[in-house]
C-alpha positions in Angstrom: 139.7 152.8 -3.6 142.1 152.3 -0.8 141.8 154.9 2.6 142.5 158.3 3.2 145.1 159.5 5.5 143.3 160.9 8.3 144.1 164.5 8.3 140.6 165.5 8.4 141.2 168.4 9.7 143.2 169.7 6.3 140.6 167.9 4.7 137.5 168.4 5.7 136.0 172.0 7.2 133.1 173.9 7.3 134.7 176.7 4.8 135.0 173.3 2.0 131.1 172.1 3.1 130.8 175.7 2.2 132.5 175.9 -1.2 130.3 172.5 -2.1 127.4 174.2 -1.0 127.6 177.0 -3.4 129.1 174.2 -5.9 126.4 172.2 -5.9 123.6 174.8 -6.1 120.8 174.3 -8.6 122.5 170.9 -10.0 121.5 168.9 -6.8 117.6 169.5 -5.1 117.9 171.7 -2.2 115.3 168.9 -0.3 112.8 169.8 2.3 113.8 169.8 5.7 109.7 169.0 7.3 108.1 168.3 11.0 106.5 164.8 10.9 103.4 165.1 13.0 102.6 161.6 13.1 106.2 160.3 13.2 106.5 162.6 16.2 103.6 161.2 18.3 104.9 157.8 17.2 108.7 158.3 19.2 108.2 160.7 21.4 110.2 163.2 19.8 109.9 166.5 18.0 110.6 165.4 14.3 111.5 166.5 11.3 112.6 164.8 8.1 115.5 165.7 5.2 114.0 164.4 2.2 117.2 163.0 0.4 115.0 160.5 -0.9 113.5 162.9 -3.6 116.6 163.4 -5.7 116.9 162.2 -9.0 118.6 159.0 -9.1 116.7 158.7 -5.3 119.3 159.0 -2.5 122.1 161.9 -0.9 124.4 161.1 -2.7 124.5 162.6 -5.7 126.0 165.7 -3.6 129.7 164.2 -2.9 129.9 162.6 -6.4 129.0 165.5 -7.7 132.0 168.2 -5.4 135.0 165.2 -6.5 133.6 165.5 -10.2 133.8 168.9 -10.2 137.0 168.9 -8.5 139.1 166.8 -11.0 141.5 168.8 -13.1 140.5 168.7 -17.4 142.9 165.5 -18.1 141.0 164.0 -14.9 138.1 164.4 -16.9 138.9 163.6 -20.0 140.5 159.9 -18.6 137.4 159.0 -17.3 136.1 157.9 -13.9 135.9 154.4 -12.2 133.8 153.6 -8.7 132.2 150.1 -7.5 128.9 149.9 -6.5 125.8 147.7 -6.3 123.4 150.8 -5.8 123.1 154.4 -4.7 126.9 155.0 -5.4 127.1 153.9 -8.5 123.9 156.2 -9.7 124.7 159.1 -8.2 128.5 158.8 -9.7 127.2 158.2 -13.3 124.1 160.6 -13.3 126.7 163.3 -12.4 129.4 162.1 -15.0 127.2 162.1 -17.7 125.7 165.4 -16.9 129.8 166.5 -17.1 130.4 165.0 -20.3 132.9 162.4 -18.0 133.4 158.7 -18.8 132.4 156.7 -15.9 133.0 153.0 -15.4 131.1 150.8 -12.6 132.4 148.2 -11.6 129.2 145.8 -9.6 128.7 142.7 -9.0 127.1 140.2 -10.8 125.0 139.2 -8.9 123.5 143.0 -8.5 119.6 143.3 -8.9 119.2 143.9 -12.4 116.8 147.0 -11.7 119.7 149.0 -10.3 121.7 148.2 -13.1 119.8 149.0 -15.8 119.5 152.7 -13.9 123.3 153.0 -14.1 123.3 152.3 -18.0 120.4 154.3 -18.4 123.0 157.3 -16.7 125.2 156.6 -19.4 127.8 154.5 -17.6 129.7 152.0 -18.8 128.2 148.9 -16.4 130.9 145.9 -16.0 130.0 143.2 -13.6 132.6 141.2 -12.1 132.6 139.1 -8.3 129.8 137.7 -5.8 130.6 140.1 -3.9 132.0 143.8 -3.9 135.1 143.2 -2.3 135.4 140.4 -6.0 134.3 143.7 -7.8 136.7 146.2 -7.0 139.6 143.5 -7.5 138.2 144.2 -11.1 138.0 147.8 -10.5 141.7 147.9 -9.3 143.1 146.5 -12.0 141.1 148.4 -14.9 141.6 151.4 -13.4 145.4 151.2 -13.6 144.9 149.4 -17.2 143.2 152.3 -18.3 144.2 155.6 -16.3 141.0 156.1 -14.7 140.4 157.9 -11.8 139.0 156.2 -8.2 135.7 158.2 -7.3 135.3 157.1 -3.5 131.8 156.4 -2.0 132.5 157.9 1.7 136.4 158.0 2.6 137.7 160.8 0.3 137.2 164.3 1.3 135.4 165.8 -1.4 132.9 163.2 -0.8 132.4 163.9 3.3 132.4 167.6 1.8 130.0 167.4 -0.3 127.9 165.4 2.2 128.0 167.9 4.8 125.9 170.5 2.6 123.0 168.4 3.8 123.2 169.6 7.3 123.9 172.9 6.8 121.4 173.1 4.8 119.0 171.1 7.7 119.7 173.5 10.0 119.1 176.7 7.8 115.8 175.2 7.8 115.0 174.0 11.1 117.6 176.1 14.0 116.2 175.0 16.6 117.4 171.3 16.4 118.4 169.5 19.5 120.3 166.4 17.5 120.8 165.3 14.5 120.0 161.4 13.7 122.6 160.1 10.6 122.6 156.6 9.1 126.1 155.2 8.6 127.7 152.6 6.4 131.3 153.9 5.5 131.3 156.8 7.3 130.8 160.1 4.2 127.7 160.9 5.3 127.7 161.8 8.9 131.1 163.1 9.2 130.5 165.6 6.8 127.3 166.4 8.2 128.7 166.2 12.0 131.3 168.8 10.5 128.4 171.1 9.5 126.4 170.8 12.3 128.8 171.7 14.7 130.7 174.7 13.4 127.2 175.7 12.7 125.3 175.1 16.1 128.4 173.8 18.8 125.4 172.5 21.5 123.7 170.1 18.7 124.1 166.6 19.3 124.8 164.6 16.7 123.6 160.3 17.0 124.7 158.5 14.1 123.1 154.5 14.0 124.4 151.8 12.6 122.6 147.9 12.1 123.5 145.6 14.3 124.9 143.3 11.2 127.7 146.1 10.6 128.8 147.7 13.6 132.5 148.8 12.4 131.9 152.2 12.6 130.5 151.6 16.7 133.5 149.3 16.8 136.0 151.7 16.1 134.2 154.6 18.2 133.7 152.5 21.3 137.4 150.2 20.5 136.2 147.1 20.5 136.3 144.5 18.1 132.9 143.7 16.1 131.9 141.3 13.9 130.8 142.4 10.5 128.3 140.0 8.9 124.8 138.7 7.9 121.7 139.6 5.6 120.0 142.8 6.3 117.3 145.1 4.5 120.1 147.9 5.2 122.9 146.8 2.4 123.5 150.6 1.8 125.0 150.9 5.2 126.6 147.1 5.4 129.9 148.3 5.3 132.7 146.1 6.3 135.8 148.3 6.1 134.9 151.9 7.4 137.2 154.3 5.9 140.3 156.4 7.6 139.3 159.2 7.2 135.9 158.8 8.0 136.6 157.3 11.3 139.1 160.4 12.0 136.2 162.9 11.7 133.6 161.3 13.3 136.0 160.4 16.6 136.3 163.7 16.8 132.7 165.5 15.7 130.4 163.0 16.7 128.2 161.8 20.5 127.4 158.4 20.0 126.4 155.8 17.5 123.3 153.2 18.0 123.3 149.6 16.8 119.8 148.9 15.5 117.8 145.4 14.8 116.8 144.3 11.4 112.8 144.2 12.9 113.3 147.9 14.1 114.7 148.0 10.9 111.2 147.0 9.2 109.0 149.2 11.3 110.7 152.7 10.1 110.6 151.6 6.5 106.5 151.1 7.3 106.1 153.8 8.9 107.7 155.9 6.3 105.1 154.5 4.1 102.2 154.6 6.0 102.6 157.5 8.2 104.8 160.1 6.3 103.6 158.5 2.8 107.0 158.3 1.2 109.4 155.8 0.9 112.6 154.7 1.7 115.0 152.0 1.9 116.2 150.6 4.6 119.7 152.5 5.1 117.3 155.3 4.6 114.9 154.5 7.5 118.2 153.2 9.8 118.3 157.1 11.7 114.2 156.2 12.2 115.0 153.0 14.0 117.7 154.2 16.2 114.3 156.7 17.8 112.4 153.6 17.8 114.5 151.7 19.4 115.6 154.1 22.1 112.5 156.4 22.7 113.6 157.6 26.3 116.9 158.8 24.9 115.5 161.2 22.6 111.5 162.3 24.1 110.5 165.9 23.5 113.8 166.7 21.4 113.9 168.1 18.2 115.1 165.7 15.9 116.2 166.0 12.7 116.5 162.5 10.5 117.8 162.2 7.1 115.7 160.0 4.8 119.3 159.3 2.7 117.6 157.1 0.0 114.3 155.4 -1.6 115.7 152.4 -4.0 113.5 149.1 -2.5 112.7 147.1 -4.6 108.9 147.0 -4.7 108.4 143.7 -4.0 110.2 143.9 -0.6 108.3 146.9 0.6 104.8 145.1 0.1 106.7 142.1 1.8 107.4 144.6 4.3 104.0 146.0 4.7 102.1 142.5 5.0 105.2 141.8 8.1 103.8 144.7 9.9 100.5 144.8 9.2 100.9 140.7 10.7 103.0 142.3 13.7 100.6 144.9 14.5 97.4 142.0 14.7 95.7 143.4 11.8 96.4 140.6 9.7 95.9 137.3 11.4 96.4 133.9 9.5 95.0 131.2 11.1 94.6 127.0 10.2 91.4 125.7 11.4 90.4 121.7 11.4 86.9 121.3 9.6 84.7 118.5 9.1 84.2 117.8 5.0 80.8 118.3 4.7 79.0 121.3 2.4 78.3 124.8 3.7 81.3 124.6 6.2 83.3 127.3 4.2 80.6 129.6 4.1 79.8 129.0 7.9 83.4 130.1 9.4 82.9 133.2 6.5 79.9 133.9 8.0 81.6 134.2 11.5 84.4 136.3 10.3 81.5 138.7 8.3 79.4 139.1 11.5 82.2 140.2 13.7 83.8 142.2 10.9 86.6 140.8 10.5 87.8 140.8 6.8 88.8 137.2 4.8 92.0 138.1 2.2 93.0 134.7 1.9 92.1 130.6 2.2 93.4 127.9 1.6 91.5 124.5 1.2 93.2 121.5 1.7 91.9 117.9 1.9 94.0 115.6 -0.1 97.4 116.1 2.0 98.0 112.4 3.9 98.4 114.6 7.1 94.5 115.8 7.0 92.4 112.9 7.8 90.1 111.2 5.0 87.0 112.8 5.8 87.9 115.7 7.1 89.9 119.3 5.6 92.0 121.8 7.0 91.2 125.9 5.9 93.9 128.6 6.3 92.0 131.6 6.5 93.9 135.1 6.7 91.5 138.1 7.6 91.8 141.5 8.0 91.0 142.8 12.1 90.9 146.4 13.6 93.9 145.5 15.7 95.4 143.1 17.9 92.2 142.8 20.7 89.6 142.5 17.5 91.4 139.4 16.0 91.3 137.3 19.5 87.4 137.9 19.0 87.1 136.5 16.1 89.1 133.7 16.8 87.2 133.6 20.0 84.3 133.2 17.7 85.3 131.0 15.4 86.2 128.2 18.7 82.7 129.7 20.2 81.1 127.3 17.3 83.3 124.0 17.9 86.1 124.8 15.0 89.5 124.0 16.4 91.6 126.6 15.6 95.6 127.7 16.1 97.6 130.8 14.9 99.6 130.2 11.8 103.1 132.9 11.0 102.4 135.3 7.6 103.0 132.5 5.2 103.0 129.2 7.1 101.8 126.3 4.6 100.7 123.0 4.9 103.9 120.3 5.5 
């Protein structure tokens, strides 16, 4: 899985993207690109969303994988392919290899969530678990590729893969020709390289802006000629790429207008916005484009902006956690600790005050046995819903007016 030589003009072109579009037509869903008025109101831009989370495997990766697999010779197809991935690329390769009758081996780190392993196996691929990281998994994949004579399907640094991903921009501009800017998540760079190539050929005036998580700014560093460090736990694991591609970097430098870095908090906010405003699911990487707009509203204000929701494969438990965290950030879910005398009726009194103020109690923990609670006292941890932050503050003020000692907690905080 070595990087391709950056001979970008010969390998990645609009003509090849058009050929890729014809090849995948009918086999890959042409997802809708629709206006999103509530997101437009939130950001100040006129937003249109390309819903790649609607693909069979839940992400855009099917496009490039199918183009690459279709390019193989009969002997290569019979011999089989290999890929390294802990997520969407694995499923895109295994699904399309199964459709084409190509044996596929996917090497995944041993710590890959079981749901992703099961999904990949479900499409018919042989899954090999090796190493704790993608780098360690790649070492095993290199060994298997040589031993078995398998063809590599690179997740991003391959011309066929890049051309396949470029079909997204062609579809977006066919559906919404008046777009001023495309905002595209960046991992290794295959998606934005293909999209920028297509977009600039169709409409040279359109801006193409990339978005990376600030924890993995590899392409940003290459674009600006700066040394960067890529590390840390990110909610956008789909774009947490340390080693960007050679070919993708050449295309990005030639065709992309700028790259933005976004925080983990802004990605969480974007995931929540897609869920609550668009009633659709975005994984961290899939929401990175919207996170870019939330981080720099002034830059995109009034512009007709196309976002690619690249994938929706997020752990439901993580999604629920994000929703709760966003409710807390907005002041609509309030967690407080109340010191009370240990006497009958206190809990009812507190619940009555909150109810009379139109708050809704959702969780109560009553502590009277811990050593840091007075022997004749008790402590209540109460979580309640409020209309907004000022409403929650009024509820807390009402409790204090009744003589209760109240302090705010972070959601999830408990007694020491």
